[in-house]
KEKE-3310 file (N, C-alpha, C; in steps of 0.2 Angstrom, whole numbers, plus 5000, padded with zeros to 4 digits):
npx = (5254:5268:5272:5285:5291:5301:5305:5312:5325:5328:5318:5323:5326:5317:5317:5324:5322:5319:5309:5293:5296:5287:5291:5285:5286:5286:5276:5275:5262:5254:5257:5257:5253:5257:5263:5279:5285:5275:5270:5278:5273:5258:5254:5251:5250:5240:5231:5218:5202:5196:5205:5217:5222:5236:5238:5244:5237:5233:5232:5221:5231:5236:5228:5230:5234:5233:5245:5241:5230:5210:5205:5195:5191:5194:5190:5194:5184:5174:5168:5177:5184:5199:5218:5228:5246:5259:5274:5282:5282:5285:5286:5286:5300:5304:5304:5301:5308:5300:5306:5313:5302:5295:5305:5307:5293:5294:5304:5296:5284:5267:5257:5260:5259:5249:5251:5245:5230:5219:5209:5212:5197:5193:5198:5193:5177:5168:5159:5160:5166:5157:5144:5152:5153:5140:5135:5143:5137:5129:5135:5138:5127:5122:5134:5126:5117:5123:5131:5119:5112:5122:5123:5110:5114:5122:5137:5153:5159:5169:5163:5172:5171:5161:5161:5156:5156:5156:5142:5134:5132:5136:5144:5155:5161:5170:5178:5182:5187:5190:5188)
npy = (5163:5154:5137:5127:5113:5102:5085:5072:5061:5049:5035:5031:5040:5046:5038:5042:5052:5063:5072:5076:5093:5109:5124:5140:5151:5164:5177:5197:5206:5212:5209:5203:5190:5188:5198:5198:5186:5180:5189:5185:5173:5168:5159:5150:5139:5130:5124:5111:5105:5089:5081:5085:5092:5097:5109:5117:5134:5142:5162:5178:5191:5202:5200:5198:5192:5186:5180:5162:5165:5163:5155:5155:5143:5134:5117:5101:5094:5104:5121:5124:5131:5133:5136:5150:5144:5151:5150:5157:5170:5189:5192:5188:5179:5167:5157:5146:5143:5142:5131:5121:5116:5108:5100:5093:5088:5079:5069:5065:5060:5059:5061:5068:5082:5093:5098:5113:5112:5120:5134:5151:5159:5169:5179:5174:5177:5183:5178:5166:5158:5157:5152:5140:5132:5134:5123:5112:5110:5097:5088:5074:5069:5067:5058:5046:5042:5038:5028:5018:5017:5010:4998:4992:4988:4980:4983:4983:4994:5007:5023:5040:5052:5067:5081:5096:5106:5122:5131:5119:5108:5098:5083:5076:5060:5050:5036:5020:5002:4985:4980)
npz = (5209:5208:5212:5217:5219:5227:5227:5236:5228:5233:5238:5252:5257:5267:5278:5285:5290:5280:5270:5259:5253:5250:5242:5242:5229:5220:5211:5212:5219:5211:5199:5181:5170:5154:5147:5146:5138:5132:5122:5109:5108:5112:5124:5138:5154:5160:5177:5177:5178:5189:5189:5191:5176:5165:5153:5140:5134:5123:5121:5116:5109:5121:5131:5150:5163:5179:5191:5194:5193:5194:5177:5163:5152:5136:5133:5128:5133:5135:5141:5154:5171:5175:5181:5181:5176:5177:5166:5162:5165:5166:5179:5190:5202:5199:5183:5169:5154:5139:5130:5136:5146:5135:5132:5143:5144:5135:5137:5150:5144:5135:5142:5151:5149:5141:5124:5115:5121:5122:5123:5131:5139:5146:5160:5174:5182:5196:5195:5185:5195:5206:5198:5196:5206:5213:5203:5207:5219:5222:5217:5224:5226:5213:5211:5221:5213:5201:5208:5212:5198:5195:5201:5199:5186:5189:5188:5189:5195:5204:5211:5210:5210:5203:5191:5186:5170:5166:5163:5162:5154:5155:5165:5169:5175:5186:5189:5194:5189:5190:5179)
capx = (5258:5271:5275:5291:5291:5305:5305:5318:5326:5328:5311:5325:5328:5311:5317:5331:5319:5317:5301:5290:5294:5284:5292:5282:5290:5281:5276:5273:5254:5251:5262:5250:5257:5254:5267:5285:5287:5270:5268:5280:5270:5253:5251:5252:5251:5232:5227:5210:5198:5197:5213:5224:5227:5241:5240:5248:5233:5234:5226:5221:5235:5232:5225:5233:5230:5234:5247:5240:5223:5207:5203:5189:5196:5187:5196:5190:5178:5168:5170:5178:5189:5206:5221:5235:5251:5265:5280:5289:5279:5291:5283:5290:5307:5308:5302:5305:5307:5293:5311:5311:5294:5294:5310:5304:5287:5296:5307:5291:5279:5263:5252:5262:5259:5247:5249:5237:5225:5211:5212:5207:5193:5194:5201:5186:5172:5166:5151:5160:5167:5149:5143:5155:5153:5133:5136:5144:5133:5124:5138:5136:5117:5124:5137:5124:5113:5126:5131:5112:5111:5128:5121:5106:5116:5129:5143:5158:5161:5168:5163:5177:5167:5160:5164:5151:5159:5152:5137:5128:5129:5141:5144:5162:5161:5177:5179:5189:5183:5192:5185)
capy = (5161:5148:5132:5123:5104:5099:5080:5066:5057:5042:5033:5028:5048:5046:5035:5046:5060:5068:5076:5082:5100:5112:5131:5144:5157:5170:5188:5205:5203:5216:5207:5201:5187:5191:5205:5197:5180:5178:5193:5182:5165:5169:5154:5147:5133:5129:5116:5112:5097:5087:5076:5092:5092:5104:5110:5126:5135:5150:5165:5182:5195:5209:5198:5197:5186:5187:5174:5156:5166:5158:5156:5151:5138:5130:5112:5096:5093:5109:5126:5123:5136:5133:5140:5151:5141:5154:5147:5164:5175:5192:5197:5179:5177:5160:5157:5144:5142:5134:5125:5118:5114:5105:5096:5090:5083:5073:5066:5062:5056:5064:5062:5073:5089:5092:5104:5112:5108:5122:5141:5154:5164:5174:5179:5170:5184:5180:5175:5161:5155:5157:5146:5132:5132:5134:5116:5106:5108:5093:5082:5070:5067:5063:5050:5044:5041:5034:5021:5016:5014:5004:4993:4989:4986:4975:4985:4983:5003:5012:5030:5044:5059:5068:5087:5096:5109:5127:5131:5114:5105:5089:5079:5070:5056:5048:5029:5014:4996:4980:4976)
capz = (5212:5206:5215:5217:5222:5229:5228:5237:5224:5234:5246:5257:5262:5270:5282:5290:5292:5275:5271:5255:5254:5245:5244:5238:5227:5215:5209:5216:5221:5206:5194:5176:5167:5148:5144:5141:5129:5128:5114:5105:5107:5117:5127:5147:5155:5164:5177:5175:5179:5196:5189:5188:5172:5164:5148:5135:5132:5118:5121:5113:5111:5124:5138:5153:5168:5188:5191:5199:5194:5188:5171:5159:5146:5130:5133:5123:5138:5135:5147:5163:5176:5176:5186:5178:5180:5175:5164:5158:5169:5168:5187:5195:5202:5196:5178:5164:5145:5135:5129:5144:5145:5129:5134:5150:5142:5130:5143:5155:5140:5134:5148:5159:5148:5134:5120:5111:5123:5122:5121:5138:5135:5148:5165:5177:5185:5202:5192:5184:5203:5210:5193:5195:5215:5213:5198:5211:5227:5222:5215:5230:5226:5206:5214:5223:5208:5199:5210:5212:5192:5191:5205:5196:5181:5190:5184:5193:5196:5212:5208:5214:5213:5196:5192:5182:5167:5165:5159:5167:5152:5155:5171:5171:5182:5187:5190:5194:5188:5185:5170)
cpx = (5261:5274:5280:5293:5296:5304:5311:5319:5327:5323:5317:5327:5323:5313:5322:5328:5317:5311:5299:5291:5291:5287:5289:5288:5284:5280:5274:5264:5253:5253:5255:5256:5253:5257:5276:5284:5280:5269:5271:5274:5264:5250:5253:5248:5244:5232:5220:5208:5201:5203:5217:5226:5231:5240:5242:5239:5233:5226:5224:5230:5235:5231:5230:5229:5235:5237:5242:5231:5216:5205:5196:5192:5190:5194:5190:5186:5173:5172:5174:5182:5194:5209:5228:5241:5257:5272:5283:5285:5284:5290:5288:5299:5310:5304:5304:5303:5304:5301:5309:5307:5295:5299:5309:5298:5287:5299:5301:5285:5275:5256:5254:5260:5257:5246:5245:5232:5219:5214:5207:5204:5193:5197:5192:5184:5171:5159:5152:5163:5160:5146:5145:5154:5144:5132:5139:5143:5131:5128:5140:5132:5119:5128:5132:5120:5115:5130:5125:5114:5116:5126:5117:5107:5121:5133:5147:5162:5163:5167:5170:5175:5166:5161:5158:5159:5155:5148:5131:5129:5132:5143:5149:5160:5168:5177:5183:5185:5190:5192:5185)
cpy = (5155:5145:5129:5118:5101:5089:5076:5063:5050:5040:5033:5034:5048:5043:5038:5052:5066:5067:5077:5087:5103:5120:5137:5150:5159:5178:5191:5202:5208:5216:5202:5199:5188:5195:5201:5194:5180:5183:5190:5174:5164:5162:5151:5141:5137:5123:5118:5106:5095:5083:5080:5091:5097:5104:5117:5128:5145:5153:5173:5185:5200:5206:5198:5194:5188:5181:5171:5159:5162:5158:5155:5148:5135:5124:5106:5092:5098:5116:5122:5130:5130:5138:5140:5149:5144:5148:5153:5168:5183:5195:5192:5182:5172:5158:5152:5143:5138:5130:5120:5116:5109:5101:5088:5086:5079:5068:5061:5061:5061:5064:5068:5082:5089:5099:5105:5110:5114:5131:5144:5158:5172:5175:5178:5176:5180:5176:5167:5155:5152:5151:5138:5128:5129:5125:5111:5104:5100:5088:5075:5067:5063:5058:5045:5038:5035:5028:5015:5011:5008:4998:4990:4985:4983:4977:4985:4989:5007:5019:5035:5049:5061:5077:5092:5103:5116:5127:5125:5108:5098:5088:5075:5065:5052:5042:5025:5008:4991:4976:4981)
cpz = (5208:5212:5214:5221:5223:5230:5230:5232:5227:5240:5251:5261:5267:5276:5288:5290:5287:5273:5262:5257:5247:5249:5240:5235:5222:5215:5214:5216:5213:5199:5188:5171:5158:5144:5142:5134:5127:5123:5108:5102:5113:5120:5134:5148:5160:5167:5178:5178:5188:5194:5189:5183:5170:5157:5145:5132:5129:5120:5115:5115:5117:5131:5143:5159:5175:5189:5197:5199:5193:5183:5168:5154:5141:5130:5129:5126:5136:5139:5150:5165:5175:5180:5183:5180:5175:5174:5165:5160:5171:5176:5192:5196:5200:5189:5173:5157:5142:5132:5131:5145:5139:5130:5138:5150:5139:5134:5147:5150:5140:5136:5153:5154:5141:5130:5116:5116:5125:5120:5128:5137:5138:5154:5169:5182:5189:5202:5189:5190:5206:5205:5194:5203:5216:5207:5202:5216:5225:5218:5220:5229:5219:5208:5218:5217:5204:5199:5211:5204:5191:5196:5201:5190:5182:5185:5190:5192:5202:5207:5212:5216:5204:5198:5186:5177:5167:5160:5161:5162:5152:5161:5169:5175:5183:5192:5193:5193:5187:5180:5166)
residu = (MET:VAL:MET:GLU:LEU:ASN:VAL:LEU:PRO:ASN:PRO:GLU:ASP:ALA:LYS:HIS:GLY:GLY:ARG:PHE:SER:VAL:GLN:ARG:THR:GLY:CYS:SER:PRO:ASP:ALA:LYS:CYS:GLY:ALA:GLY:MET:GLU:LYS:ILE:TYR:PRO:SER:CYS:ALA:VAL:ARG:TYR:GLY:TYR:MET:GLY:TYR:ILE:GLY:GLU:PHE:ARG:TYR:SER:PRO:GLY:GLN:THR:PHE:ALA:CYS:GLY:GLY:LYS:VAL:VAL:VAL:GLN:THR:ASN:ARG:GLY:MET:GLU:LEU:GLY:GLU:GLN:VAL:SER:LEU:THR:CYS:THR:GLY:CYS:ASP:LYS:SER:ILE:SER:ARG:GLU:ASP:VAL:VAL:GLY:TYR:ALA:LYS:ARG:SER:GLY:PRO:GLU:PHE:TYR:GLN:PHE:LYS:ALA:GLY:LYS:ILE:ILE:ARG:ALA:ALA:THR:PRO:GLN:ASP:ILE:ALA:GLU:ALA:GLU:HIS:LEU:ASN:GLN:ASP:ALA:ALA:ARG:LYS:LEU:LEU:HIS:ALA:ARG:GLN:VAL:ALA:LYS:GLU:LEU:GLU:LEU:ASN:MET:LYS:PHE:VAL:THR:CYS:GLU:HIS:LEU:LEU:GLY:GLY:GLU:ARG:VAL:ILE:PHE:HIS:PHE:MET:SER:ASP:ASP)
# end
């Protein structure tokens, strides 16, 4: 499913009853991304990680994905689950050309949209999703341990969360610090 976020241009508008609104639009339930312009440039946008990074991921020709479906991606951090975010899906009632995305990313800055972020390995299986849920079950325990270690070492760190990558080889801790 493609999401369109309409944000008020002026914060003052909120004082007069304006609100942030999210309007859902999107594909027919059986639409598959990967059958349109992707034949020429086999890539799509994927949202991944706790921080909700968005990047452009290449995939092998012939692969198709459900719009908004979960995918397994190889990033610079390792293997992880992501959510396919369609840009040029032929089944969507709204689509954005790659050229428009490139222009927007250039105007917004490099942290907005990561080009060449990695590769889509496959559509996520129920086993992939179950593994991710299982790995993240003990995140609270790991956060508690990290806080204890930081306190013992007198490190000024406030831990926000931790996330496991698929396979369990890597745990990423997100923290804040004034130092």
